[in-house]
C-alpha positions in Angstrom: 115.1 61.9 92.4 111.6 62.6 92.0 111.1 62.2 95.8 114.1 64.9 95.9 112.2 67.1 93.0 108.7 66.9 95.3 110.6 67.6 97.9 112.1 70.7 96.5 108.9 71.5 95.3 106.8 71.4 98.6 109.8 73.3 100.1 109.8 75.8 97.8 106.2 77.1 97.5 106.5 77.7 93.9 104.5 80.9 92.7 103.4 80.4 89.2 102.5 83.8 88.8 106.4 84.9 89.6 108.1 84.5 86.2 111.4 84.0 87.7 110.7 81.1 89.3 109.1 79.6 87.0 112.1 79.7 84.6 114.0 78.1 87.4 111.4 75.2 87.5 112.0 74.7 83.5 115.6 75.0 84.0 115.6 72.0 86.9 112.8 70.0 84.9 115.3 70.6 81.7 118.2 68.9 83.8 116.3 66.4 85.1 114.8 65.3 81.4 118.5 65.3 80.8 119.7 63.2 83.7 116.9 60.8 82.7 117.9 60.4 79.2 121.3 60.1 80.2 120.5 57.2 82.6 118.1 55.5 80.1 121.0 55.6 77.5 123.0 53.7 79.9 121.0 51.6 80.6 119.8 50.7 76.8 123.9 50.5 76.4 124.4 48.1 79.2 120.9 46.0 78.1 122.8 46.0 74.9 125.8 44.9 75.8 124.6 42.4 78.2 122.7 40.7 75.1 125.5 40.3 73.0 127.1 39.0 75.9 124.2 36.4 76.5 124.0 36.1 72.8 128.1 35.0 72.9 127.6 33.4 75.4 124.8 31.3 73.7 127.2 30.5 70.6 130.2 29.5 72.7 127.6 26.9 74.5 126.0 25.8 71.2 129.6 25.3 70.1 130.6 23.1 72.9 127.7 21.2 72.6 128.1 20.6 68.9 131.7 19.6 69.9 130.8 17.6 72.9 128.2 15.8 70.5 130.7 15.4 67.6 133.1 14.1 70.5 130.3 11.8 71.2 129.7 10.3 67.8 133.5 10.0 67.5 133.8 8.1 70.5 130.6 6.1 70.1 132.3 4.8 66.3 135.5 3.8 68.1 133.1 2.0 70.5 131.4 -0.1 67.4 134.2 -0.5 65.6 136.7 -1.8 68.0 137.7 -5.4 68.0 137.2 -6.2 71.6 133.7 -6.2 73.6 133.4 -3.2 76.0 131.0 -3.0 78.9 130.1 0.0 81.0 128.5 -1.4 84.5 127.1 1.5 86.8 127.1 1.0 90.5 124.3 -1.7 90.9 125.7 -3.9 88.4 123.3 -2.7 85.3 124.8 -2.6 81.8 124.7 0.5 80.5 126.3 0.7 77.5 127.8 -2.6 75.3 129.2 -2.6 72.0 128.0 -5.1 69.1 131.3 -7.1 69.6 130.5 -7.8 73.3 126.9 -8.8 72.5 128.4 -10.8 69.4 131.0 -12.4 71.8 128.0 -13.7 74.5 125.6 -14.0 72.3 122.8 -11.9 73.6 121.4 -8.3 74.0 123.3 -6.7 76.9 121.8 -3.0 77.5 120.2 -3.1 80.9 120.9 -6.4 82.0 122.9 -7.6 85.1 126.2 -8.4 84.3 126.0 -11.2 86.9 123.0 -12.8 85.2 125.2 -12.3 82.0 128.1 -13.6 83.2 126.4 -17.0 84.9 124.4 -17.4 81.5 127.1 -17.4 79.3 130.4 -18.4 81.3 131.7 -22.0 81.9 134.6 -21.3 84.3 137.1 -18.9 84.4 140.8 -19.4 85.1 143.1 -16.1 85.9 141.7 -13.5 83.6 140.1 -16.2 80.8 136.6 -16.3 80.5 135.8 -20.0 79.2 132.0 -19.5 77.2 130.0 -22.6 76.9 129.8 -21.4 73.2 133.5 -22.5 73.2 135.2 -19.4 73.3 138.4 -18.1 75.4 137.8 -14.3 76.5 140.3 -12.3 78.5 138.3 -10.1 80.6 140.1 -7.1 82.4 138.1 -4.3 84.3 138.9 -0.8 85.7 136.9 1.0 87.9 135.8 4.5 87.2 135.8 7.6 89.4 133.8 8.1 92.6 132.7 4.5 92.6 130.3 5.2 89.7 130.7 1.6 87.9 133.5 -0.1 86.3 134.4 -0.4 82.6 134.7 -4.3 81.4 137.1 -5.2 78.6 136.6 -8.6 76.9 139.2 -9.8 74.1 138.7 -12.8 72.6 141.7 -15.2 72.3 140.3 -18.2 71.2 142.7 -18.5 68.5 145.5 -17.5 70.4 144.7 -20.2 73.2 144.2 -22.6 70.2 147.8 -21.8 68.7 149.3 -22.1 71.9 147.8 -25.5 72.7 149.1 -26.1 69.2 152.5 -25.2 69.7 152.8 -26.9 73.0 151.7 -30.5 71.2 154.3 -29.9 68.8 156.9 -29.4 71.2 155.7 -32.5 73.3 155.7 -34.5 69.4 159.5 -33.0 68.7 160.7 -34.3 72.0 159.0 -37.6 71.0 160.4 -37.3 67.9 164.3 -36.6 68.9 163.7 -39.6 71.8 162.0 -42.0 69.3 165.0 -41.1 66.8 167.7 -42.0 69.2 166.2 -44.8 70.5 165.9 -46.1 67.1 169.1 -45.6 65.8 170.5 -47.4 69.2 168.2 -50.3 67.8 169.6 -50.3 64.1 172.9 -52.0 65.0 171.5 -54.9 66.9 168.5 -55.7 64.4 171.0 -55.9 61.9 172.6 -58.3 63.3 169.5 -60.2 63.9 168.7 -60.0 59.9 172.0 -61.2 59.4 171.8 -64.1 61.6 167.6 -64.8 60.4 168.9 -64.9 56.9 171.4 -67.5 57.9 169.4 -69.9 59.6 167.5 -71.4 56.4 170.9 -73.0 55.6 170.3 -75.5 58.6 166.9 -76.4 58.3 166.4 -76.6 54.7 164.9 -80.5 55.2 162.3 -79.3 58.1 159.5 -76.9 56.7 157.6 -76.2 59.6 161.4 -75.0 60.8 161.7 -72.8 57.3 158.2 -71.4 58.1 159.3 -70.0 61.6 162.4 -69.0 59.9 160.2 -66.9 57.0 158.6 -65.5 59.8 161.3 -64.4 62.0 162.9 -62.4 58.8 159.7 -61.2 57.7 159.2 -59.7 61.2 163.1 -58.7 61.7 162.5 -56.7 58.0 159.2 -54.9 59.1 161.1 -53.8 62.2 164.1 -52.5 60.0 161.8 -50.8 57.5 160.4 -49.1 60.6 163.0 -47.9 62.3 164.7 -46.6 58.7 161.5 -44.9 58.2 161.5 -43.0 61.4 164.8 -42.0 61.1 164.3 -40.9 57.5 161.2 -39.0 58.2 163.3 -37.6 61.9 165.5 -36.4 59.4 163.2 -34.2 57.5 164.5 -35.1 54.0 168.0 -33.9 54.6 170.8 -35.8 53.1 174.3 -35.3 51.3 173.8 -34.1 47.9 176.0 -36.2 45.1 175.8 -36.3 41.0 174.7 -39.6 39.8 173.1 -40.5 36.2 169.2 -41.4 35.7 170.2 -45.0 34.8 172.3 -45.6 38.0 169.2 -44.6 39.7 167.2 -46.7 38.0 169.4 -49.9 37.8 169.7 -49.7 41.2 166.4 -49.2 42.0 166.0 -52.7 39.8 168.4 -54.7 41.6 166.8 -53.8 45.2 163.5 -55.1 44.3 163.9 -58.0 42.4 164.2 -60.3 45.5 160.8 -58.5 46.8 159.2 -59.1 43.0 160.3 -62.7 43.3 158.9 -63.3 47.2 155.8 -61.9 46.0 155.6 -63.0 42.6 154.8 -59.7 40.8 156.2 -58.2 37.6 157.8 -54.7 37.0 158.4 -53.3 33.8 160.6 -50.0 33.8 160.1 -48.0 30.5 162.0 -45.4 29.9 164.1 -43.4 26.4 166.2 -41.0 28.2 169.9 -41.2 28.2 172.4 -39.3 30.1 170.4 -37.5 32.6 172.3 -36.3 35.2 170.6 -35.7 39.0 171.8 -34.0 41.3 170.8 -35.3 45.1 170.5 -38.5 47.2 170.9 -41.7 45.4 170.0 -44.2 47.9 167.1 -41.6 49.5 165.3 -41.4 45.9 165.8 -45.7 45.4 164.1 -45.7 48.5 161.1 -43.8 47.4 160.8 -45.9 44.4 160.8 -48.9 46.7 158.5 -47.6 49.2 156.4 -46.8 46.2 156.5 -50.3 44.8 156.1 -52.4 48.1 153.3 -50.2 48.7 151.5 -51.5 45.5 152.8 -55.1 46.0 150.9 -55.0 49.4 147.6 -53.2 48.0 147.3 -56.0 45.4 146.1 -58.5 47.5 143.6 -60.5 45.3 146.1 -60.9 42.1 150.0 -60.5 40.8 151.1 -56.8 41.3 151.9 -55.4 38.0 154.1 -52.3 38.5 155.2 -49.8 35.3 157.7 -47.4 36.3 157.3 -44.9 33.4 160.2 -42.5 32.4 160.0 -39.4 30.8 161.0 -35.6 30.5 158.5 -33.0 30.4 160.0 -29.4 29.8 162.5 -28.8 32.2 160.7 -31.8 34.3 161.8 -35.3 35.1 158.9 -37.3 35.8 159.2 -41.0 37.0 155.3 -42.2 37.0 154.6 -45.5 39.0 151.2 -47.4 38.0 149.9 -50.5 39.8 147.0 -52.7 39.0 145.5 -52.7 42.6 142.4 -51.8 44.4 143.3 -47.7 43.7 141.8 -45.2 46.1 139.2 -42.9 46.8 139.2 -39.3 46.9 139.3 -39.2 50.6 142.1 -41.7 50.9 144.6 -39.5 48.5 143.8 -36.6 50.5 145.3 -38.3 53.6 147.5 -40.7 52.3 150.7 -38.6 52.2 149.7 -37.3 56.1 152.6 -39.1 58.9 151.1 -42.1 60.4 147.9 -42.6 58.3 147.4 -46.4 57.0 144.8 -48.9 56.5 147.3 -51.8 56.8 147.3 -53.7 60.0 151.1 -53.5 60.2 151.8 -50.3 58.3 153.7 -47.5 59.9 152.1 -44.7 58.3 155.5 -42.9 57.4 156.4 -44.6 54.2 154.8 -42.2 51.4 155.1 -39.3 54.0 158.9 -39.8 53.9 159.2 -40.4 50.2 156.9 -37.2 49.5 159.5 -35.5 52.2 162.6 -36.5 50.2 161.2 -35.4 46.8 160.2 -32.2 48.0 163.8 -32.1 49.6 165.2 -32.5 45.8 162.8 -29.5 44.9 160.1 -31.3 43.2 156.9 -33.0 44.7 155.4 -36.0 45.1 151.3 -36.6 44.2 148.9 -39.0 43.6 146.2 -39.8 41.0 143.7 -42.7 41.1 140.3 -44.0 40.6 138.7 -46.9 42.7 139.3 -50.2 41.2 141.3 -48.8 38.6 144.8 -49.1 40.4 147.1 -45.8 41.4 149.9 -43.8 39.6 152.4 -42.0 41.7 154.1 -39.2 39.9 157.6 -38.3 41.5 158.3 -34.8 39.5 162.2 -34.0 39.9 163.4 -30.6 38.5 166.3 -30.9 36.2 166.9 -27.3 36.9 167.7 -26.9 40.7 166.6 -23.1 40.0 163.4 -24.6 39.5 161.0 -25.4 42.3 157.5 -26.5 43.1 155.1 -25.9 45.6 154.9 -28.4 48.5 152.1 -31.2 47.6 151.4 -30.7 43.7 149.8 -27.2 44.4 151.5 -25.8 41.0 148.8 -25.5 38.2 151.6 -26.2 35.6 151.9 -29.6 37.3 148.6 -30.9 37.5 148.3 -29.8 33.9 151.5 -32.0 33.0 150.1 -35.3 34.9 146.7 -34.7 33.5 147.8 -34.4 29.9 150.2 -37.3 29.6 151.3 -38.6 26.3 151.2 -42.3 25.5 154.2 -41.0 23.1 156.8 -41.6 26.0 156.4 -45.5 26.2 158.8 -47.6 25.1 159.7 -50.5 26.5 163.3 -51.2 27.6 163.2 -53.6 30.5 161.1 -55.6 32.0 161.6 -57.7 35.1 159.7 -60.3 36.4 159.3 -61.9 39.7 159.4 -64.9 38.3 162.2 -65.0 35.4 165.8 -65.6 36.8 168.7 -62.7 37.4 
């Protein structure tokens, strides 16, 4: 436009002495000024518009940046709180990111380290997707490749407890199958064994004058009785304390037990005292099963007393709504470690013990909604407490965990004692 003005000025050869030409020139100058002012105004408006757009773009960018930063913080928080280990490995095999769980599982810092070196340092062997670490852990390995070959994400999940439970379950299944097989075999052996015991008991009548033969017959009978007890314990343990319920009196239980233990008392020259003041107490369950519990406790007491004649005391009394049968002996007693294991199946310290007797006895008592526990100190004998609820609605937690049970045992009053019957191994029937 300036060039145009200059051209027009040069072409018109303005005569400053002519007023009309001056007026025309001023009019042109005014128009040009107006055009320049309008152009500047439009330029200023456009600049303001662009500034506003730039400011809006900056605000939007800052907002997006803040949102992305918030998302990144949230992702980092999620990554750090995940129960599994997460590794981000680039295309060169270098670990770029690792959450705290991954470092805890692999027991080392991982960022900027080669994954192959970490793997060879921590892993002892790999089976399928399971990594068996040198520390003993078992991890499940999963990999996911990133787009455009930018690396991969590795997920490490600790399945040590799961594998341990699976191994334990498999072991229990194998033991259950073996138990069923053993129970079936024991049932098949029971009948011929009973016949052998019967015939062996008759042999002593044919060799009363021959001491060596009598000794051999006694050994045969003892061995057969041991086999019979072993088979009975195995069958009872396989049943898990199951029985057919019936109603019977406490006196029937005590009389039956006293009659069945009488022969063993004479053989071992032991003494049994039954102490009870209770009358007409009715129980529900299996009479034979509970008698077997008392027999088992008494026989264990007699076998424990190796240095002196065994003295066994069975005290029976009622404590609140529970019937307590406490069997005490004068044996060597039990240590705290022995008391913790004594009811475990197959735990025994006797050469010919099966380790099933007390486990079976406890399962029978617990099947009667009761419990069987032991209290003992070394060199002071042992006391076994059979607690049976008189009201079948009451039930103890297994293995004497009820505090009331422990308090009742620890606060036994001697006022319950009153001798009602004494059976000695040296006395007559």
